[in-house]
C-alpha positions in Angstrom: 14.5 7.7 0.1 14.3 9.4 3.4 11.0 9.1 5.2 9.7 12.2 7.2 6.8 12.0 9.8 3.6 13.6 8.6 0.6 13.9 10.9 -2.8 13.4 10.2 -2.3 12.4 6.4 -5.5 11.2 4.9 -5.1 7.6 4.0 -7.7 5.2 3.3 -9.2 2.1 1.4 -10.5 2.8 -2.0 -14.2 3.3 -2.3 -16.3 0.8 -4.1 -17.6 1.4 -7.8 -21.0 2.8 -6.2 -18.9 5.7 -4.5 -19.2 4.1 -1.3 -16.5 3.3 1.1 -14.9 0.1 1.5 -15.6 -2.3 4.1 -13.0 -1.7 7.0 -10.5 -4.5 7.6 -7.3 -5.0 9.9 -5.5 -4.4 6.6 -7.1 -0.7 5.8 -4.9 2.1 5.8 -4.5 3.9 9.0 -4.8 7.9 9.2 -2.3 8.5 11.5 1.6 9.5 10.7 1.4 8.9 6.9 1.5 5.3 7.4 -0.6 2.6 5.6 -0.9 -1.6 5.9 -1.0 -4.1 3.3 -1.6 -7.7 4.2 -0.4 -10.9 2.1 -2.4 -13.7 3.0 -3.9 -16.8 1.1 -2.1 -15.4 -2.0 -4.0 -12.2 -2.3 -3.6 -8.6 -1.1 -6.0 -7.2 1.8 -7.1 -4.3 0.7 -6.8 -4.6 -2.8 -7.0 -0.7 -3.0 -5.4 2.0 -1.1 -5.8 5.7 -1.5 -2.9 8.1 -0.3 -2.3 11.8 -0.7 -0.1 12.9 -3.7 3.4 14.3 -3.2 3.4 13.4 0.6 6.0 11.2 2.0 3.9 7.7 3.1 5.3 4.4 4.7 3.7 1.5 3.6 3.9 -1.6 6.2 3.8 -4.8 4.0 2.5 -7.6 6.1 3.2 -11.0 4.8 1.2 -13.5 6.8 1.7 -16.7 4.5 3.7 -18.9 6.5 7.1 -19.8 4.4 5.9 -18.3 1.4 7.9 -15.6 -0.4 5.9 -12.1 -1.4 7.3 -8.7 -2.1 5.3 -5.3 -2.9 6.2 -3.8 -6.2 4.7 -0.8 -8.0 6.0 -1.2 -11.3 4.4 1.7 -12.9 5.1 4.2 -10.1 8.6 6.4 -10.5 11.7 4.4 -9.8 9.4 0.9 -9.8 9.6 0.9 -5.8 9.5 -2.4 -4.1 10.3 -4.5 -1.1 12.5 -7.5 -1.2 11.2 -11.0 -1.9 10.7 -12.3 1.8 9.3 -15.6 3.4 6.4 -14.9 5.9 5.6 -14.5 8.5 7.3 -11.0 8.0 6.6 -7.3 8.0 8.4 -4.8 5.8 8.2 -1.2 5.1 8.2 0.8 1.9 8.5 4.4 2.0 6.7 6.2 -0.9 6.0 9.7 -2.3 4.4 9.7 -5.3 2.5 12.1 -8.0 -0.9 12.0 -8.4 -1.8 8.9 -10.4 -3.2 5.7 -9.9 -0.4 2.6 -9.9 -0.8 -1.1 -9.6 0.9 -3.0 -7.0 1.8 -6.7 -7.6 3.7 -9.4 -6.1 6.6 -10.1 -8.6 6.4 -14.1 -8.2 2.5 -14.4 -7.6 1.3 -12.1 -10.5 -2.3 -12.8 -9.8 -1.6 -10.8 -6.5 -2.8 -7.6 -7.7 -3.5 -4.3 -6.2 -4.5 -0.7 -6.8 -2.8 2.3 -5.2 -4.6 5.8 -6.1 -2.3 8.8 -5.1 -4.6 12.3 -5.3 -6.0 15.0 -3.5 -4.4 17.0 -0.5 -3.1 16.0 2.8 -5.6 16.9 5.6 -5.3 19.6 7.8 
């Protein structure tokens, strides 16, 4: 899938159950150029929830910080089941997405307890 540059796309971490914003970390999505980041560390995803606009090209940077441990990011419920390759850390991979509105789980195929949620919805920013 070709990736187009998208300026000022609204990406972010999902809010908590109380409707508030999630605490920022170095793995929070970045609101520039249609890019987001997810970090695999200590057999967990950070953040565990991302929000992206629907039907807009987005690149997810997948950072594996677990030295010598294989991880991938797979969205099995998304159209086409997009996934990065299994790769031993430390390594950085990119996954190009353009998803219809919906909620999709992301998982590491060989560590099924590493589960997160990607929410595609809303409209891109101005």
